[in-house]
N, C-alpha and C positions, 0 to 999 in steps of 0.2 A: 549513429545516434547523435543528436544535437543536444548539448547541455549548455545552458546559458545562466550566468550569474555566479558571483564569487562564492557564495555559500554552497550552492549546488556543486560547483566544480571542486570545492574543497572536500566535500563528502565523496564525490566520485573518485578523486585521487586517493583519498585515505582508504578507500575500499580496495585499492590495488589496481584499478583500471588504468590502462596506459593510453593517453590521448594520441589520436592520429594527427590532430592539428589543434593548436591553441591560437586564438586571435585576441588581441587587446587594442583598445583605442585610448591612448594617453590623454586625449582631449576630454574624455569623460571622467578623468581623475579616478581610475580604478584602484581599489584597495590592493595592497600587496598580496600575491598568491604564493604560497610556499610550494615551490616546484623546482626540480632540477632535472637535468638530462633530457629536456624536451625543448625544442626550438619554439619560440613564441613569435608569431607574425604580427607586426604592428600595422594597423590601418588607420585611416582618418575617421573622424566621427561620422562623416557623411556616409562612408562606405559601411561602417559598422551598423549604423541605424537602418541601412537597407537590408542587411543580413538578419538583424535582430527581430525577434518576434514579440518583444516587450515594448510597452509604451515608454518606459523610463529605464533603458538599459544601463548597467553599471560598468560596462567596458570589458567584460570577460565573456568569452564563448569558446567552447571546445567541441571537437568531433571525436567520438569514441566508438569502438566496436561494441555491438550489442552483447551483453553478458548472456551466457547460456547456463541455466540452472535447471536441473531435473529433480524429480521426487527423490531419486537415489542419492542426490547430493545433500539433502537436508539432514541436519543433525539435531536431535531433539533432547530436551532436558528430561529429568526424571519424571516430572509431571507436566507434560507439554501443554501449551495453549496455542491453538492454531485458528486463524481466521479464514473462512471460506467466503469469497466474494464472487457471487454468480452473476454473470452478464451485466456487470456495472457498465453503464454507457457514457457517463459524463467524466471527463478527465479530472475535474475538480473533486468529485466524490471519491474517485479511486486514489487521488493524491492525498486527500484528507484521511482516508482509511490507512494509507501507508504511514502517515504521521502518527496516528493512534497506535499502529502496530509497533512503530519504533519507540514511542514514548512508554508503552507498556511492556516493551521487550518481549513481544510474543515470539514463539519459536519459528513460526512461518506464516506466510500469507499465500493461500492458493487462489489464484485468479482463474475461475472456471468459466469456460465458454465466453470469453471476453468480447465485448462490443467496442472496446476502445483499446488501442495499442498501449501496452504497459510502458513503452518507452517514448510515447508521444511527448513532445516538449512541454505541453501543458500539464501532463501528469507529473513529469519531473519537477516542474515549477510548483505545482500545488502540493507536492510532497515535501517541498523545501529540500530536496536531495535525499530524503530518507529512503527513496526507492533503492539507493545504493547500499543502505545499511540493513534493510529487512530481507531475510531470506525469502525470496518470492519465486513462485513457479506458475507459469501459465499452463493449464492442463484441462482436459475435458472432465466433466463431472463424474463419469463412471470410474475413470482412473483415480481421481481424487478420493472418492468414497472407498474404493478397494484399498488404497494406501492407508487411509484413516482406520479402516477395520483391521488391517494388518498390524497397525501400531497400537491397537487396543483403545482407540479414542472414542469417547461418547460424542455424538453429534447433536447439537442443539440448533433447531431452526427458529429464527426470529420471524414471527408473523403476527399480524393483528388478529388473526383468527384463533390464536391459542387461548387456552384457559388458565395456564399456569404463569404467574408473574416471574420474571427473570430473577428477581431477588429471593424467590422461594426455593430455588434449585441449588443443590450442593454442587459447586463447581471446583472443588478442591482436587478432584481426580483429573486425569488427562481429558481434555475437552476441546472440541472444535465448534466454533460459532459460525453458523451459516447465515448469510444475509443476501438478499436479492435486490432487484431494482425497486425504485419507489413506485413506479406505475403498476408493475406486474407482481412484485414480490418474488419469492422463491418459486422455482418450477415444481411441477408435480414430482419430479425425480427426488429432489431434496426433501420435500414435504412427506413423501411416502417412506423415505429411507432414514429420516431423522429418528433418533432415539427419543427425543422429547421436543415439543414445540413450546416456545416461551414468548411471553407477551410483555411489552413495555406499556404501562397504563397511560391512557390518553384521556384528558379531562376537558378538552376543547371540542371543536367541531370536525377536526380532521382525525383520521384513524391511524396515522403513522407519522414518524419523524423522518427527516432526511436520513438516508442510509448510512452516511458517515457518522452522524450523531448517534444513531441507534447502535452502531458498531462500537463506538466509544463507551457508551453507557454500559453495555453488557461486558465488554472487555474489562473495564475498570471494576465491575462487580466481581469478576474472577480475581482480579488483583487484590481487592479488598478482602475477600473471603480467605485468600491465601496469606494475608498479612505481609504482603510483599513490599509495602511502603517503607 
C-alpha cells in the first residue's frame, strides 16, 4: 500500500502500522516526521516526482502492508453508530465519507461490495489519512446485514424515494446509515432489508446530494440528537 504525504503518514504511523519503506526528498523541504526505528531512503526531487502520484508532493512517501480488519475485530460503543457505504465507486467520495466517519467518531464503516479499492492512494489522500483511524471493513452486503442484526442495530436507508425526513427519525438508539451510489442509489438488497427509508429534502432540480454530503448530513443528525457535541 502506497501512502503519500506528511499528514497521511503521520496518521498511518500513529495507528500502529509499520512501514516497509519510507522515502523522502530533501529538495522538497519536507516537514519533520516523528518516526524512529525505521530507515528512511533519501532520493532526489526528480526521482521522487516520478514516483509521486500528486501534482505538488510534499516530500514524503511510504509503503505499508495492507491492514486486515474483519467484522469480528470491531468493537462497538453502548449505542453504536455505523455507516454502510454500498458500491461507492469514486475514490474522492469514499475518502470524504471516511473523513466524516472520523470527525463524527462513528464506531465503524462497512464498505460493502466496493467498486474502488479502500487502499487506493487516492482514497487515502481524499480521506486525509483518516482511513487509518476509522475502523473499516470491506465486506459483502449479506454478511454486513447479518452482523448488524446480530448487534441489534436499526438500519436506515438513505434514498430520494423515501417519505420520511431524516430529521424526523429517532436515532438515539444503535443505528446504521446505509448509502449507495449517486447514479444508482442503494441496491434492492438494502432497500428491502432496511428498517426505515429516510429522505434528505431537495428544493432544487436534482433529486439527491453527493453521497459523501448526504452521509455527513445524516451522520451529524445522529450526533445532534445524541447531544454528542
